[in-house]
C-alpha positions as protocol buffer text, in pm:
chain_id: "A"
residue {
  index: 1
  type: UNK
  ca { x: 167 y: 3500 z: -1472 }
}
residue {
  index: 2
  type: UNK
  ca { x: 17 y: 3278 z: -1285 }
}
residue {
  index: 3
  type: UNK
  ca { x: 159 y: 2911 z: -1292 }
}
residue {
  index: 4
  type: UNK
  ca { x: -109 y: 2787 z: -1104 }
}
residue {
  index: 5
  type: UNK
  ca { x: 19 y: 2399 z: -974 }
}
residue {
  index: 6
  type: UNK
  ca { x: 399 y: 2433 z: -1014 }
}
residue {
  index: 7
  type: UNK
  ca { x: 591 y: 2119 z: -949 }
}
residue {
  index: 8
  type: UNK
  ca { x: 969 y: 2155 z: -1120 }
}
residue {
  index: 9
  type: UNK
  ca { x: 1171 y: 2421 z: -1280 }
}
residue {
  index: 10
  type: UNK
  ca { x: 1451 y: 2315 z: -1524 }
}
residue {
  index: 11
  type: UNK
  ca { x: 1681 y: 2564 z: -1725 }
}
residue {
  index: 12
  type: UNK
  ca { x: 1801 y: 2498 z: -2106 }
}
residue {
  index: 13
  type: UNK
  ca { x: 2091 y: 2596 z: -2165 }
}
residue {
  index: 14
  type: UNK
  ca { x: 2189 y: 2534 z: -2471 }
}
residue {
  index: 15
  type: UNK
  ca { x: 1865 y: 2774 z: -2585 }
}
residue {
  index: 16
  type: UNK
  ca { x: 1853 y: 2974 z: -2288 }
}
residue {
  index: 17
  type: UNK
  ca { x: 1529 y: 2831 z: -2208 }
}
residue {
  index: 18
  type: UNK
  ca { x: 1359 y: 2794 z: -1874 }
}
residue {
  index: 19
  type: UNK
  ca { x: 1071 y: 2481 z: -1864 }
}
residue {
  index: 20
  type: UNK
  ca { x: 809 y: 2510 z: -1542 }
}
residue {
  index: 21
  type: UNK
  ca { x: 596 y: 2192 z: -1521 }
}
residue {
  index: 22
  type: UNK
  ca { x: 224 y: 2241 z: -1352 }
}
residue {
  index: 23
  type: UNK
  ca { x: -152 y: 2152 z: -1340 }
}
residue {
  index: 24
  type: UNK
  ca { x: -317 y: 1887 z: -1123 }
}
residue {
  index: 25
  type: UNK
  ca { x: -407 y: 1549 z: -1304 }
}
residue {
  index: 26
  type: UNK
  ca { x: -592 y: 1524 z: -1615 }
}
residue {
  index: 27
  type: UNK
  ca { x: -943 y: 1568 z: -1597 }
}
residue {
  index: 28
  type: UNK
  ca { x: -948 y: 1757 z: -1247 }
}
residue {
  index: 29
  type: UNK
  ca { x: -870 y: 2082 z: -1272 }
}
residue {
  index: 30
  type: UNK
  ca { x: -621 y: 2284 z: -1442 }
}
residue {
  index: 31
  type: UNK
  ca { x: -419 y: 2061 z: -1737 }
}
residue {
  index: 32
  type: UNK
  ca { x: -71 y: 1959 z: -1682 }
}
residue {
  index: 33
  type: UNK
  ca { x: 119 y: 2209 z: -1943 }
}
residue {
  index: 34
  type: UNK
  ca { x: 509 y: 2245 z: -1990 }
}
residue {
  index: 35
  type: UNK
  ca { x: 555 y: 2629 z: -1976 }
}
residue {
  index: 36
  type: UNK
  ca { x: 860 y: 2752 z: -2205 }
}
residue {
  index: 37
  type: UNK
  ca { x: 1031 y: 3058 z: -2123 }
}
residue {
  index: 38
  type: UNK
  ca { x: 1295 y: 3265 z: -2301 }
}
residue {
  index: 39
  type: UNK
  ca { x: 1553 y: 3400 z: -2070 }
}
residue {
  index: 40
  type: UNK
  ca { x: 1698 y: 3675 z: -2262 }
}
residue {
  index: 41
  type: UNK
  ca { x: 1299 y: 3834 z: -2282 }
}
residue {
  index: 42
  type: UNK
  ca { x: 1109 y: 3667 z: -1992 }
}
residue {
  index: 43
  type: UNK
  ca { x: 875 y: 3591 z: -2235 }
}
residue {
  index: 44
  type: UNK
  ca { x: 586 y: 3274 z: -2294 }
}
residue {
  index: 45
  type: UNK
  ca { x: 733 y: 3086 z: -2579 }
}
residue {
  index: 46
  type: UNK
  ca { x: 486 y: 2810 z: -2599 }
}
residue {
  index: 47
  type: UNK
  ca { x: 315 y: 2563 z: -2368 }
}
residue {
  index: 48
  type: UNK
  ca { x: 350 y: 2174 z: -2414 }
}
residue {
  index: 49
  type: UNK
  ca { x: 49 y: 1924 z: -2304 }
}
residue {
  index: 50
  type: UNK
  ca { x: -68 y: 1592 z: -2370 }
}
residue {
  index: 51
  type: UNK
  ca { x: -350 y: 1353 z: -2338 }
}
residue {
  index: 52
  type: UNK
  ca { x: -159 y: 1126 z: -2219 }
}
residue {
  index: 53
  type: UNK
  ca { x: -10 y: 1347 z: -1933 }
}
residue {
  index: 54
  type: UNK
  ca { x: -171 y: 1272 z: -1573 }
}
residue {
  index: 55
  type: UNK
  ca { x: 65 y: 1485 z: -1352 }
}
residue {
  index: 56
  type: UNK
  ca { x: 375 y: 1594 z: -1507 }
}
residue {
  index: 57
  type: UNK
  ca { x: 602 y: 1619 z: -1198 }
}
residue {
  index: 58
  type: UNK
  ca { x: 1026 y: 1653 z: -1248 }
}
residue {
  index: 59
  type: UNK
  ca { x: 1205 y: 1722 z: -1499 }
}
residue {
  index: 60
  type: UNK
  ca { x: 1605 y: 1709 z: -1646 }
}
residue {
  index: 61
  type: UNK
  ca { x: 1789 y: 1867 z: -1896 }
}
residue {
  index: 62
  type: UNK
  ca { x: 1991 y: 1715 z: -2137 }
}
residue {
  index: 63
  type: UNK
  ca { x: 2243 y: 1943 z: -2302 }
}
residue {
  index: 64
  type: UNK
  ca { x: 2417 y: 1590 z: -2504 }
}
residue {
  index: 65
  type: UNK
  ca { x: 2075 y: 1572 z: -2698 }
}
residue {
  index: 66
  type: UNK
  ca { x: 1925 y: 1874 z: -2615 }
}
residue {
  index: 67
  type: UNK
  ca { x: 1631 y: 1760 z: -2498 }
}
residue {
  index: 68
  type: UNK
  ca { x: 1387 y: 1725 z: -2187 }
}
residue {
  index: 69
  type: UNK
  ca { x: 1286 y: 1441 z: -1967 }
}
residue {
  index: 70
  type: UNK
  ca { x: 986 y: 1454 z: -1797 }
}
residue {
  index: 71
  type: UNK
  ca { x: 841 y: 1237 z: -1513 }
}
residue {
  index: 72
  type: UNK
  ca { x: 454 y: 1219 z: -1481 }
}
residue {
  index: 73
  type: UNK
  ca { x: 299 y: 947 z: -1242 }
}
residue {
  index: 74
  type: UNK
  ca { x: 89 y: 762 z: -1450 }
}
residue {
  index: 75
  type: UNK
  ca { x: -297 y: 756 z: -1411 }
}
residue {
  index: 76
  type: UNK
  ca { x: -493 y: 576 z: -1132 }
}
residue {
  index: 77
  type: UNK
  ca { x: -514 y: 259 z: -1327 }
}
residue {
  index: 78
  type: UNK
  ca { x: -189 y: 256 z: -1356 }
}
residue {
  index: 79
  type: UNK
  ca { x: 65 y: 244 z: -1072 }
}
residue {
  index: 80
  type: UNK
  ca { x: 364 y: 261 z: -1328 }
}
residue {
  index: 81
  type: UNK
  ca { x: 468 y: 594 z: -1428 }
}
residue {
  index: 82
  type: UNK
  ca { x: 637 y: 732 z: -1697 }
}
residue {
  index: 83
  type: UNK
  ca { x: 903 y: 986 z: -1823 }
}
residue {
  index: 84
  type: UNK
  ca { x: 855 y: 1151 z: -2142 }
}
residue {
  index: 85
  type: UNK
  ca { x: 1111 y: 1301 z: -2368 }
}
residue {
  index: 86
  type: UNK
  ca { x: 1075 y: 1651 z: -2534 }
}
residue {
  index: 87
  type: UNK
  ca { x: 1334 y: 1801 z: -2815 }
}
residue {
  index: 88
  type: UNK
  ca { x: 1373 y: 2164 z: -2739 }
}
residue {
  index: 89
  type: UNK
  ca { x: 1429 y: 2169 z: -3068 }
}
residue {
  index: 90
  type: UNK
  ca { x: 1079 y: 2191 z: -3191 }
}
residue {
  index: 91
  type: UNK
  ca { x: 897 y: 2140 z: -2761 }
}
residue {
  index: 92
  type: UNK
  ca { x: 746 y: 1800 z: -2955 }
}
residue {
  index: 93
  type: UNK
  ca { x: 693 y: 1527 z: -2742 }
}
residue {
  index: 94
  type: UNK
  ca { x: 1009 y: 1244 z: -2878 }
}
residue {
  index: 95
  type: UNK
  ca { x: 895 y: 907 z: -2706 }
}
residue {
  index: 96
  type: UNK
  ca { x: 762 y: 741 z: -2367 }
}
residue {
  index: 97
  type: UNK
  ca { x: 951 y: 532 z: -2073 }
}
residue {
  index: 98
  type: UNK
  ca { x: 730 y: 352 z: -1864 }
}
residue {
  index: 99
  type: UNK
  ca { x: 953 y: 323 z: -1513 }
}
residue {
  index: 100
  type: UNK
  ca { x: 862 y: 282 z: -1125 }
}
residue {
  index: 101
  type: UNK
  ca { x: 581 y: 380 z: -943 }
}
residue {
  index: 102
  type: UNK
  ca { x: 533 y: 722 z: -926 }
}
residue {
  index: 103
  type: UNK
  ca { x: 836 y: 862 z: -1088 }
}
residue {
  index: 104
  type: UNK
  ca { x: 902 y: 1260 z: -892 }
}
residue {
  index: 105
  type: UNK
  ca { x: 1289 y: 1397 z: -989 }
}
residue {
  index: 106
  type: UNK
  ca { x: 1540 y: 1288 z: -1195 }
}
residue {
  index: 107
  type: UNK
  ca { x: 1905 y: 1386 z: -1250 }
}
residue {
  index: 108
  type: UNK
  ca { x: 2109 y: 1408 z: -1614 }
}
residue {
  index: 109
  type: UNK
  ca { x: 2447 y: 1209 z: -1600 }
}
residue {
  index: 110
  type: UNK
  ca { x: 2631 y: 1367 z: -1850 }
}
residue {
  index: 111
  type: UNK
  ca { x: 2954 y: 1086 z: -1792 }
}
residue {
  index: 112
  type: UNK
  ca { x: 2733 y: 830 z: -1909 }
}
residue {
  index: 113
  type: UNK
  ca { x: 2467 y: 951 z: -2104 }
}
residue {
  index: 114
  type: UNK
  ca { x: 2213 y: 835 z: -1844 }
}
residue {
  index: 115
  type: UNK
  ca { x: 1896 y: 1014 z: -1689 }
}
residue {
  index: 116
  type: UNK
  ca { x: 1869 y: 869 z: -1319 }
}
residue {
  index: 117
  type: UNK
  ca { x: 1503 y: 857 z: -1216 }
}
residue {
  index: 118
  type: UNK
  ca { x: 1340 y: 852 z: -824 }
}
residue {
  index: 119
  type: UNK
  ca { x: 992 y: 593 z: -826 }
}
residue {
  index: 120
  type: UNK
  ca { x: 829 y: 699 z: -480 }
}
residue {
  index: 121
  type: UNK
  ca { x: 771 y: 318 z: -471 }
}
residue {
  index: 122
  type: UNK
  ca { x: 1110 y: 276 z: -399 }
}
residue {
  index: 123
  type: UNK
  ca { x: 1356 y: 257 z: -665 }
}
residue {
  index: 124
  type: UNK
  ca { x: 1519 y: 446 z: -957 }
}
residue {
  index: 125
  type: UNK
  ca { x: 1539 y: 388 z: -1281 }
}
residue {
  index: 126
  type: UNK
  ca { x: 1781 y: 425 z: -1539 }
}
residue {
  index: 127
  type: UNK
  ca { x: 1760 y: 555 z: -1861 }
}
residue {
  index: 128
  type: UNK
  ca { x: 2008 y: 554 z: -2139 }
}
residue {
  index: 129
  type: UNK
  ca { x: 1932 y: 898 z: -2352 }
}
residue {
  index: 130
  type: UNK
  ca { x: 2089 y: 673 z: -2632 }
}
residue {
  index: 131
  type: UNK
  ca { x: 1799 y: 464 z: -2716 }
}
residue {
  index: 132
  type: UNK
  ca { x: 1558 y: 596 z: -2481 }
}
residue {
  index: 133
  type: UNK
  ca { x: 1499 y: 307 z: -2337 }
}
residue {
  index: 134
  type: UNK
  ca { x: 1525 y: 161 z: -1967 }
}
residue {
  index: 135
  type: UNK
  ca { x: 1868 y: 24 z: -1827 }
}
residue {
  index: 136
  type: UNK
  ca { x: 1872 y: -75 z: -1465 }
}
residue {
  index: 137
  type: UNK
  ca { x: 1601 y: -27 z: -1188 }
}
residue {
  index: 138
  type: UNK
  ca { x: 1802 y: 22 z: -839 }
}
residue {
  index: 139
  type: UNK
  ca { x: 1637 y: -62 z: -543 }
}
residue {
  index: 140
  type: UNK
  ca { x: 1716 y: 218 z: -241 }
}
residue {
  index: 141
  type: UNK
  ca { x: 1548 y: 296 z: 73 }
}
residue {
  index: 142
  type: UNK
  ca { x: 1119 y: 445 z: 125 }
}
residue {
  index: 143
  type: UNK
  ca { x: 1002 y: 721 z: 23 }
}
residue {
  index: 144
  type: UNK
  ca { x: 1283 y: 843 z: -175 }
}
residue {
  index: 145
  type: UNK
  ca { x: 1252 y: 1200 z: -323 }
}
residue {
  index: 146
  type: UNK
  ca { x: 1545 y: 1404 z: -343 }
}
residue {
  index: 147
  type: UNK
  ca { x: 1803 y: 1315 z: -617 }
}
residue {
  index: 148
  type: UNK
  ca { x: 2170 y: 1484 z: -716 }
}
residue {
  index: 149
  type: UNK
  ca { x: 2451 y: 1427 z: -961 }
}
residue {
  index: 150
  type: UNK
  ca { x: 2779 y: 1418 z: -832 }
}
residue {
  index: 151
  type: UNK
  ca { x: 3025 y: 1428 z: -1164 }
}
residue {
  index: 152
  type: UNK
  ca { x: 3354 y: 1409 z: -978 }
}
residue {
  index: 153
  type: UNK
  ca { x: 3284 y: 1127 z: -810 }
}
residue {
  index: 154
  type: UNK
  ca { x: 3062 y: 934 z: -1077 }
}
residue {
  index: 155
  type: UNK
  ca { x: 2766 y: 893 z: -843 }
}
residue {
  index: 156
  type: UNK
  ca { x: 2400 y: 968 z: -762 }
}
residue {
  index: 157
  type: UNK
  ca { x: 2277 y: 1046 z: -452 }
}
residue {
  index: 158
  type: UNK
  ca { x: 1900 y: 997 z: -329 }
}
residue {
  index: 159
  type: UNK
  ca { x: 1733 y: 1143 z: -18 }
}
residue {
  index: 160
  type: UNK
  ca { x: 1493 y: 835 z: 157 }
}
residue {
  index: 161
  type: UNK
  ca { x: 1242 y: 1041 z: 331 }
}
residue {
  index: 162
  type: UNK
  ca { x: 1038 y: 764 z: 542 }
}
residue {
  index: 163
  type: UNK
  ca { x: 1386 y: 573 z: 591 }
}
residue {
  index: 164
  type: UNK
  ca { x: 1607 y: 901 z: 713 }
}
residue {
  index: 165
  type: UNK
  ca { x: 1874 y: 767 z: 527 }
}
residue {
  index: 166
  type: UNK
  ca { x: 2076 y: 892 z: 212 }
}
residue {
  index: 167
  type: UNK
  ca { x: 2173 y: 571 z: -90 }
}
residue {
  index: 168
  type: UNK
  ca { x: 2482 y: 647 z: -278 }
}
residue {
  index: 169
  type: UNK
  ca { x: 2507 y: 515 z: -557 }
}
residue {
  index: 170
  type: UNK
  ca { x: 2779 y: 422 z: -859 }
}
residue {
  index: 171
  type: UNK
  ca { x: 2705 y: 536 z: -1182 }
}
residue {
  index: 172
  type: UNK
  ca { x: 2936 y: 282 z: -1288 }
}
residue {
  index: 173
  type: UNK
  ca { x: 2758 y: -36 z: -1173 }
}
residue {
  index: 174
  type: UNK
  ca { x: 2414 y: 87 z: -1123 }
}
residue {
  index: 175
  type: UNK
  ca { x: 2432 y: 6 z: -747 }
}
residue {
  index: 176
  type: UNK
  ca { x: 2365 y: 133 z: -370 }
}
residue {
  index: 177
  type: UNK
  ca { x: 2740 y: 156 z: -261 }
}
residue {
  index: 178
  type: UNK
  ca { x: 2703 y: 299 z: 70 }
}
residue {
  index: 179
  type: UNK
  ca { x: 2390 y: 398 z: 265 }
}
residue {
  index: 180
  type: UNK
  ca { x: 2432 y: 748 z: 504 }
}
residue {
  index: 181
  type: UNK
  ca { x: 2203 y: 725 z: 782 }
}
residue {
  index: 182
  type: UNK
  ca { x: 2063 y: 956 z: 1097 }
}
residue {
  index: 183
  type: UNK
  ca { x: 1890 y: 1206 z: 800 }
}
residue {
  index: 184
  type: UNK
  ca { x: 1584 y: 1342 z: 953 }
}
residue {
  index: 185
  type: UNK
  ca { x: 1243 y: 1228 z: 803 }
}
residue {
  index: 186
  type: UNK
  ca { x: 1122 y: 1575 z: 662 }
}
residue {
  index: 187
  type: UNK
  ca { x: 763 y: 1645 z: 725 }
}
residue {
  index: 188
  type: UNK
  ca { x: 719 y: 1844 z: 405 }
}
residue {
  index: 189
  type: UNK
  ca { x: 841 y: 1614 z: 143 }
}
residue {
  index: 190
  type: UNK
  ca { x: 1158 y: 1803 z: 30 }
}
residue {
  index: 191
  type: UNK
  ca { x: 1211 y: 1733 z: -369 }
}
residue {
  index: 192
  type: UNK
  ca { x: 1591 y: 1855 z: -388 }
}
residue {
  index: 193
  type: UNK
  ca { x: 1911 y: 1783 z: -271 }
}
residue {
  index: 194
  type: UNK
  ca { x: 2187 y: 2100 z: -274 }
}
residue {
  index: 195
  type: UNK
  ca { x: 2527 y: 1944 z: -364 }
}
residue {
  index: 196
  type: UNK
  ca { x: 2838 y: 2196 z: -256 }
}
residue {
  index: 197
  type: UNK
  ca { x: 3028 y: 2100 z: -522 }
}
residue {
  index: 198
  type: UNK
  ca { x: 3345 y: 2366 z: -410 }
}
residue {
  index: 199
  type: UNK
  ca { x: 3339 y: 2154 z: -73 }
}
residue {
  index: 200
  type: UNK
  ca { x: 3236 y: 1790 z: -150 }
}
residue {
  index: 201
  type: UNK
  ca { x: 2887 y: 1839 z: 72 }
}
residue {
  index: 202
  type: UNK
  ca { x: 2579 y: 1732 z: 2 }
}
residue {
  index: 203
  type: UNK
  ca { x: 2262 y: 1976 z: 210 }
}
residue {
  index: 204
  type: UNK
  ca { x: 1984 y: 1710 z: 307 }
}
residue {
  index: 205
  type: UNK
  ca { x: 1723 y: 1765 z: 501 }
}
residue {
  index: 206
  type: UNK
  ca { x: 1868 y: 1862 z: 837 }
}
residue {
  index: 207
  type: UNK
  ca { x: 2227 y: 1690 z: 786 }
}
residue {
  index: 208
  type: UNK
  ca { x: 2515 y: 1823 z: 562 }
}
residue {
  index: 209
  type: UNK
  ca { x: 2707 y: 1512 z: 455 }
}
residue {
  index: 210
  type: UNK
  ca { x: 3031 y: 1450 z: 326 }
}
residue {
  index: 211
  type: UNK
  ca { x: 3052 y: 1270 z: 0 }
}
residue {
  index: 212
  type: UNK
  ca { x: 3372 y: 1188 z: 49 }
}
residue {
  index: 213
  type: UNK
  ca { x: 3374 y: 977 z: 363 }
}
residue {
  index: 214
  type: UNK
  ca { x: 2977 y: 946 z: 361 }
}
residue {
  index: 215
  type: UNK
  ca { x: 2925 y: 1048 z: 665 }
}
residue {
  index: 216
  type: UNK
  ca { x: 2694 y: 1339 z: 841 }
}
residue {
  index: 217
  type: UNK
  ca { x: 2961 y: 1645 z: 939 }
}
residue {
  index: 218
  type: UNK
  ca { x: 2679 y: 1856 z: 1088 }
}
residue {
  index: 219
  type: UNK
  ca { x: 2358 y: 1915 z: 1178 }
}
residue {
  index: 220
  type: UNK
  ca { x: 2088 y: 2206 z: 995 }
}
residue {
  index: 221
  type: UNK
  ca { x: 1782 y: 2324 z: 1147 }
}
residue {
  index: 222
  type: UNK
  ca { x: 1519 y: 2104 z: 1145 }
}
residue {
  index: 223
  type: UNK
  ca { x: 1202 y: 2161 z: 947 }
}
residue {
  index: 224
  type: UNK
  ca { x: 1440 y: 2221 z: 636 }
}
residue {
  index: 225
  type: UNK
  ca { x: 1278 y: 2207 z: 271 }
}
residue {
  index: 226
  type: UNK
  ca { x: 1458 y: 2266 z: -49 }
}
residue {
  index: 227
  type: UNK
  ca { x: 1760 y: 2355 z: -141 }
}
residue {
  index: 228
  type: UNK
  ca { x: 1999 y: 2500 z: -415 }
}
residue {
  index: 229
  type: UNK
  ca { x: 2347 y: 2549 z: -354 }
}
residue {
  index: 230
  type: UNK
  ca { x: 2517 y: 2897 z: -505 }
}
residue {
  index: 231
  type: UNK
  ca { x: 2874 y: 2828 z: -628 }
}
residue {
  index: 232
  type: UNK
  ca { x: 2922 y: 3208 z: -633 }
}
residue {
  index: 233
  type: UNK
  ca { x: 2904 y: 3321 z: -322 }
}
residue {
  index: 234
  type: UNK
  ca { x: 2924 y: 2922 z: -123 }
}
residue {
  index: 235
  type: UNK
  ca { x: 2606 y: 2948 z: 27 }
}
residue {
  index: 236
  type: UNK
  ca { x: 2297 y: 2733 z: -24 }
}
residue {
  index: 237
  type: UNK
  ca { x: 1929 y: 2830 z: 11 }
}
residue {
  index: 238
  type: UNK
  ca { x: 1652 y: 2672 z: 159 }
}
residue {
  index: 239
  type: UNK
  ca { x: 1304 y: 2735 z: 90 }
}
residue {
  index: 240
  type: UNK
  ca { x: 1001 y: 2522 z: 351 }
}
residue {
  index: 241
  type: UNK
  ca { x: 683 y: 2687 z: 510 }
}
residue {
  index: 242
  type: UNK
  ca { x: 836 y: 2942 z: 742 }
}
residue {
  index: 243
  type: UNK
  ca { x: 1063 y: 3121 z: 411 }
}
residue {
  index: 244
  type: UNK
  ca { x: 1397 y: 3115 z: 274 }
}
residue {
  index: 245
  type: UNK
  ca { x: 1751 y: 3048 z: 451 }
}
residue {
  index: 246
  type: UNK
  ca { x: 2049 y: 3049 z: 361 }
}
residue {
  index: 247
  type: UNK
  ca { x: 2343 y: 2878 z: 508 }
}
residue {
  index: 248
  type: UNK
  ca { x: 2709 y: 2961 z: 449 }
}
residue {
  index: 249
  type: UNK
  ca { x: 2917 y: 2682 z: 364 }
}
residue {
  index: 250
  type: UNK
  ca { x: 3232 y: 2831 z: 552 }
}
residue {
  index: 251
  type: UNK
  ca { x: 3097 y: 2878 z: 871 }
}
residue {
  index: 252
  type: UNK
  ca { x: 2880 y: 2668 z: 1136 }
}
residue {
  index: 253
  type: UNK
  ca { x: 2547 y: 2617 z: 1015 }
}
residue {
  index: 254
  type: UNK
  ca { x: 2352 y: 2972 z: 1050 }
}
residue {
  index: 255
  type: UNK
  ca { x: 2106 y: 3128 z: 855 }
}
residue {
  index: 256
  type: UNK
  ca { x: 1891 y: 3430 z: 785 }
}
residue {
  index: 257
  type: UNK
  ca { x: 1568 y: 3351 z: 700 }
}
residue {
  index: 258
  type: UNK
  ca { x: 1297 y: 3628 z: 511 }
}
residue {
  index: 259
  type: UNK
  ca { x: 962 y: 3582 z: 416 }
}
residue {
  index: 260
  type: UNK
  ca { x: 794 y: 3331 z: 218 }
}
residue {
  index: 261
  type: UNK
  ca { x: 902 y: 3430 z: -134 }
}
residue {
  index: 262
  type: UNK
  ca { x: 668 y: 3445 z: -428 }
}
residue {
  index: 263
  type: UNK
  ca { x: 684 y: 3183 z: -776 }
}
residue {
  index: 264
  type: UNK
  ca { x: 772 y: 3469 z: -973 }
}
residue {
  index: 265
  type: UNK
  ca { x: 1066 y: 3483 z: -1308 }
}
residue {
  index: 266
  type: UNK
  ca { x: 1301 y: 3658 z: -1231 }
}
residue {
  index: 267
  type: UNK
  ca { x: 1539 y: 3798 z: -1441 }
}
residue {
  index: 268
  type: UNK
  ca { x: 1783 y: 3538 z: -1566 }
}
residue {
  index: 269
  type: UNK
  ca { x: 2145 y: 3748 z: -1599 }
}
residue {
  index: 270
  type: UNK
  ca { x: 2338 y: 3410 z: -1453 }
}
residue {
  index: 271
  type: UNK
  ca { x: 2288 y: 3089 z: -1376 }
}
residue {
  index: 272
  type: UNK
  ca { x: 2307 y: 3109 z: -996 }
}
residue {
  index: 273
  type: UNK
  ca { x: 1989 y: 3362 z: -1015 }
}
residue {
  index: 274
  type: UNK
  ca { x: 1811 y: 3087 z: -1178 }
}
residue {
  index: 275
  type: UNK
  ca { x: 1894 y: 2828 z: -925 }
}
residue {
  index: 276
  type: UNK
  ca { x: 1800 y: 3076 z: -674 }
}
residue {
  index: 277
  type: UNK
  ca { x: 1424 y: 3123 z: -871 }
}
residue {
  index: 278
  type: UNK
  ca { x: 1399 y: 2716 z: -831 }
}
residue {
  index: 279
  type: UNK
  ca { x: 1389 y: 2780 z: -473 }
}
residue {
  index: 280
  type: UNK
  ca { x: 1108 y: 3008 z: -511 }
}
residue {
  index: 281
  type: UNK
  ca { x: 912 y: 2818 z: -726 }
}
residue {
  index: 282
  type: UNK
  ca { x: 950 y: 2517 z: -528 }
}
residue {
  index: 283
  type: UNK
  ca { x: 765 y: 2621 z: -208 }
}
residue {
  index: 284
  type: UNK
  ca { x: 439 y: 2557 z: -445 }
}
residue {
  index: 285
  type: UNK
  ca { x: 639 y: 2164 z: -478 }
}
residue {
  index: 286
  type: UNK
  ca { x: 520 y: 2092 z: -90 }
}
residue {
  index: 287
  type: UNK
  ca { x: 156 y: 2157 z: -99 }
}
residue {
  index: 288
  type: UNK
  ca { x: 114 y: 1956 z: -406 }
}
residue {
  index: 289
  type: UNK
  ca { x: 344 y: 1654 z: -349 }
}
residue {
  index: 290
  type: UNK
  ca { x: 155 y: 1624 z: 4 }
}
residue {
  index: 291
  type: UNK
  ca { x: -222 y: 1634 z: -205 }
}
residue {
  index: 292
  type: UNK
  ca { x: -67 y: 1388 z: -440 }
}
residue {
  index: 293
  type: UNK
  ca { x: 25 y: 1154 z: -126 }
}
residue {
  index: 294
  type: UNK
  ca { x: -281 y: 1201 z: -5 }
}
residue {
  index: 295
  type: UNK
  ca { x: -522 y: 1117 z: -329 }
}
residue {
  index: 296
  type: UNK
  ca { x: -333 y: 889 z: -524 }
}
residue {
  index: 297
  type: UNK
  ca { x: -60 y: 680 z: -359 }
}
residue {
  index: 298
  type: UNK
  ca { x: -216 y: 338 z: -386 }
}
residue {
  index: 299
  type: UNK
  ca { x: 62 y: 200 z: -96 }
}
residue {
  index: 300
  type: UNK
  ca { x: 36 y: 338 z: 238 }
}
residue {
  index: 301
  type: UNK
  ca { x: 125 y: 711 z: 351 }
}
residue {
  index: 302
  type: UNK
  ca { x: 134 y: 650 z: 713 }
}
residue {
  index: 303
  type: UNK
  ca { x: 469 y: 759 z: 797 }
}
């Protein structure tokens, strides 16, 4: 089964379903769609579409309310994007929330029941899931992309691509409390940060960052892309244009590279296999991110 221009994949643990956002801008090719797949049968259950969507991008699953928060880049005449709230009980669109310029990735903060949304215009929007309203806007670095949530410290990490930095945000104050510099500016626009919960480390672009000291503790090969963490084996999977690399978190950075994977849906026998499938699907994100930045962003795309 083909998903066209796939952007993001998220797992709804409450219903045992996988959701994939895909499609090109409304009216310019493939219809923007969220495909819902059963993890027990690997069959498509339904598809969700809306004439209001332009380019659905990132998603975050809110386990507390059984809802999916879907980011949408907005249309050419409106530089502000929106976040759409989808109920997983009937796959209906509950409401939309206007956020910053070109929202991309999102994460769910289970401690505060809030959703943090990265806007490529240089901000992070904080949404309360109790009111479905914007409660804070946080300025970060230039072209923020990847985002990760650390529940143990109550912090959110944002990778700023052009600035070559990571902004550390406190969930209690919704302010930037630290900035980690020296991270390579990736050339393939990664959308994900891998958080290694067992060692308290972040895998971002070419750097491994300790969340206890907010300092770079190791370097990885250049040119890496989108990463996921496998807690079962203590390994990090990275997908880039050259293929799939696997890094162990217990030794010096080293990798095993395989051929570039195809964006297919595997058996979902465990959450870790789902994490690996996320890395496989995300190969297609890089091309779409580059296309979108060249064709739709009104601000400068120069490095």
